[in-house]
DRENZA-656006 format. One line per field, with one value per residue (C-alpha): residue in three letters; x, y, z; residue number from 1. Coordinates in steps of 0.02 Angstrom, whole numbers. Layout:
<torkols>
r = [ALA,...] $
u = [X,...] $
v = [Y,...] $
w = [Z,...] $
k = [NUM,...] $
</torkols>
This chain:
<torkols>
r = [MET,ARG,TRP,LEU,ALA,VAL,VAL,VAL,ALA,ALA,THR,ILE,ALA,MET,GLY,LEU,GLY,GLY,CYS,SER,PRO,LEU,THR,THR,ASP,GLN,PRO,ILE,PHE,GLY,PRO,ALA,ASP,VAL,GLY,ASP,ALA,PRO,ARG,LEU,ARG,GLU,GLY,LEU,TRP,VAL,ALA,SER,GLY,GLU,ASP,CYS,ARG,ILE,PRO,SER,GLN,ARG,PRO,LEU,ALA,GLY,TRP,PRO,ARG,CYS,ALA,LYS,SER,ASP,THR,LEU,LEU,VAL,ARG,ARG,GLY,GLU,ALA,LEU,SER,LEU,HIS,GLU,GLU,ASP,ALA,ARG,VAL,GLY,ARG,TYR,TYR,TRP,ALA,SER,TRP,PRO,TYR,VAL,VAL,VAL,ASP,GLY,VAL,PRO,LEU,ILE,VAL,GLN,THR,ARG,LEU,PRO,GLU,ASN,PRO,PHE,ASP,ASP,PRO,ALA,GLN,PRO,LEU,LYS,SER,LYS,GLY,ASP,HIS,MET,TYR,PHE,ALA,LEU,GLU,VAL,GLU,GLY,ARG,ASP,PRO,GLU,GLY,GLY,VAL,THR,ALA,LEU,LEU,LEU,TYR,LEU,VAL,THR,CYS,GLY,PRO,GLU,GLY,GLU,HIS,ASP,ALA,PRO,TRP,PRO,GLY,VAL,ARG,GLN,ASP,PRO,GLN,GLY,GLY,CYS,ILE,VAL,ASP,GLY,PRO,ALA,ALA,VAL,ARG,GLU,ALA,ALA,ARG,ARG,SER,ARG,ALA,GLN,GLN,ASP,GLY,MET,HIS,PHE,ARG,TRP,ILE,ARG,GLU,ALA,ARG,THR,ASP,ASP,PHE,ALA,LYS,VAL,ARG,ARG] $
u = [4437,4495,4356,4228,4324,4311,4121,4097,4202,4105,3938,3988,4024,3845,3762,3927,3964,3995,4113,3979,3950,3823,3684,3508,3357,3323,3453,3498,3560,3475,3519,3506,3650,3775,3811,3989,4053,4200,4170,4260,4346,4261,4360,4461,4522,4626,4668,4843,4980,5161,5159,5061,5118,4978,5004,4882,4882,4832,4647,4578,4562,4752,4790,4865,4747,4814,4763,4591,4550,4567,4480,4333,4247,4179,4037,3920,3829,3889,4045,4065,4177,4258,4244,4316,4185,4295,4483,4513,4458,4486,4301,4246,4085,4035,3938,3849,3866,3757,3831,3822,3960,3892,3974,4040,4178,4212,4147,4023,3995,3821,3806,3683,3746,3739,3661,3775,3888,3905,3719,3724,3877,3808,3679,3717,3716,3594,3583,3471,3430,3529,3631,3808,3917,4100,4201,4313,4474,4535,4719,4735,4644,4658,4674,4484,4463,4404,4463,4600,4661,4568,4562,4402,4354,4198,4076,4040,3909,4034,4207,4283,4228,4071,4015,4063,3922,3881,3932,3822,3661,3676,3579,3597,3460,3399,3387,3567,3665,3618,3495,3554,3462,3502,3634,3728,3745,3813,3944,3994,4006,4119,4235,4249,4268,4426,4530,4474,4543,4675,4555,4593,4681,4615,4690,4626,4719,4639,4474,4383,4389,4279,4414,4419,4258,4296,4310,4241,4052,3934] $
v = [-7538,-7367,-7282,-7379,-7353,-7164,-7174,-7306,-7208,-7051,-7139,-7209,-7031,-6975,-6901,-6892,-6710,-6576,-6681,-6805,-6816,-6703,-6816,-6783,-6894,-6803,-6736,-6553,-6537,-6586,-6597,-6409,-6386,-6486,-6340,-6347,-6466,-6570,-6749,-6891,-7002,-7171,-7326,-7396,-7278,-7312,-7215,-7149,-7236,-7279,-7430,-7538,-7566,-7589,-7700,-7591,-7693,-7853,-7892,-7824,-8000,-8015,-7855,-7873,-7865,-7695,-7622,-7702,-7639,-7460,-7479,-7382,-7414,-7248,-7250,-7113,-7058,-7205,-7257,-7438,-7479,-7650,-7750,-7915,-8049,-8201,-8178,-8365,-8377,-8197,-8161,-7980,-7886,-7710,-7577,-7442,-7257,-7154,-6980,-6809,-6678,-6504,-6353,-6212,-6177,-6296,-6434,-6543,-6730,-6784,-6972,-7098,-7221,-7406,-7531,-7588,-7716,-7812,-7855,-7985,-7977,-8117,-7996,-7856,-7689,-7552,-7374,-7349,-7165,-7069,-6935,-6892,-6749,-6734,-6590,-6621,-6537,-6575,-6626,-6689,-6695,-6787,-6693,-6692,-6610,-6765,-6775,-6906,-6861,-6784,-6751,-6797,-6746,-6769,-6627,-6626,-6546,-6443,-6433,-6574,-6584,-6652,-6484,-6373,-6284,-6340,-6240,-6091,-6151,-6321,-6379,-6533,-6661,-6729,-6902,-6898,-6813,-6638,-6535,-6416,-6262,-6281,-6284,-6130,-6205,-6368,-6273,-6168,-6326,-6399,-6249,-6258,-6448,-6437,-6374,-6522,-6664,-6716,-6797,-6942,-6937,-7043,-7066,-7142,-7299,-7354,-7396,-7550,-7708,-7862,-7972,-7863,-7945,-8129,-8163,-8004,-7995,-7853] $
w = [3855,3911,3812,3912,4073,4054,4038,4172,4296,4255,4273,4442,4495,4458,4611,4705,4672,4543,4437,4381,4193,4113,4046,3983,3949,3786,3664,3682,3503,3340,3155,3134,3258,3156,3040,2972,3105,3043,2989,3076,2949,2944,2990,3133,3269,3423,3579,3552,3649,3614,3729,3605,3426,3301,3149,3053,2892,2980,3008,3170,3241,3228,3323,3498,3645,3699,3530,3520,3694,3632,3464,3394,3228,3166,3041,2986,3143,3248,3342,3393,3541,3552,3713,3770,3805,3837,3856,3847,3667,3614,3586,3572,3542,3488,3582,3481,3523,3403,3398,3319,3312,3345,3267,3376,3501,3575,3462,3555,3532,3588,3606,3674,3803,3759,3876,4017,3932,4094,4100,3962,3850,3742,3672,3547,3634,3586,3646,3796,3771,3902,3815,3867,3805,3759,3691,3541,3487,3311,3305,3127,2960,2795,2628,2611,2781,2874,3055,3080,3255,3401,3586,3676,3852,3956,3990,4177,4288,4384,4461,4560,4741,4819,4886,4738,4647,4469,4317,4267,4187,4270,4423,4530,4505,4673,4592,4532,4395,4342,4241,4106,4045,3860,3722,3783,3956,3883,3785,3936,4041,3906,3913,4101,4103,3998,4145,4252,4145,4020,3898,3783,3614,3470,3297,3136,3082,2919,2835,2898,2791,2781,2855,3012,3070,3040,3227,3301,3308,3345] $
k = [1,2,3,4,5,6,7,8,9,10,11,12,13,14,15,16,17,18,19,20,21,22,23,24,25,26,27,28,29,30,31,32,33,34,35,36,37,38,39,40,41,42,43,44,45,46,47,48,49,50,51,52,53,54,55,56,57,58,59,60,61,62,63,64,65,66,67,68,69,70,71,72,73,74,75,76,77,78,79,80,81,82,83,84,85,86,87,88,89,90,91,92,93,94,95,96,97,98,99,100,101,102,103,104,105,106,107,108,109,110,111,112,113,114,115,116,117,118,119,120,121,122,123,124,125,126,127,128,129,130,131,132,133,134,135,136,137,138,139,140,141,142,143,144,145,146,147,148,149,150,151,152,153,154,155,156,157,158,159,160,161,162,163,164,165,166,167,168,169,170,171,172,173,174,175,176,177,178,179,180,181,182,183,184,185,186,187,188,189,190,191,192,193,194,195,196,197,198,199,200,201,202,203,204,205,206,207,208,209,210,211,212,213,214,215,216,217,218] $
</torkols>
């Protein structure tokens, strides 16, 4: 899916220059940093796109392939991305991305990377512990204030270009990736990363139902 493609492409870039993703072994933000951060509405989300029509009232298993490949299931503290295991029989599996939205400007999404889905797609995926950071811009809310549309973009170590210096408060790690000094440096890197990329738009479709998982397993 395109959600996975963004992260895979970013991970491949690690160690190749300033534009590698900002990752940490340990989380930079904790529960105390959540503050008044907006809540993502739970349910099925898709990456926005007018080239794929979504029959939203049908069970997820009946959605076209183009829609399923861009689907996220958002639950409290966890986003599950849908991945194709066997195109011949339409078999899919879920990868878990535990996350926290951190209050401030910009809003930060701290998530743990799942295991590489290409290692053994027959096994359920669990988070492996490396933390990655995205910035979030709210584009829509429901009447209760829950976020229903958003723009997400990757927080990087520095500007594009192999020989460019990292962002302030970020240092290159000789073993790949980068080292960040703390929360303020992550947020500053997020601000500067915005100019380097278009990001990806996601929108809430509806609440998840039991029949969505008849042929889609985690």
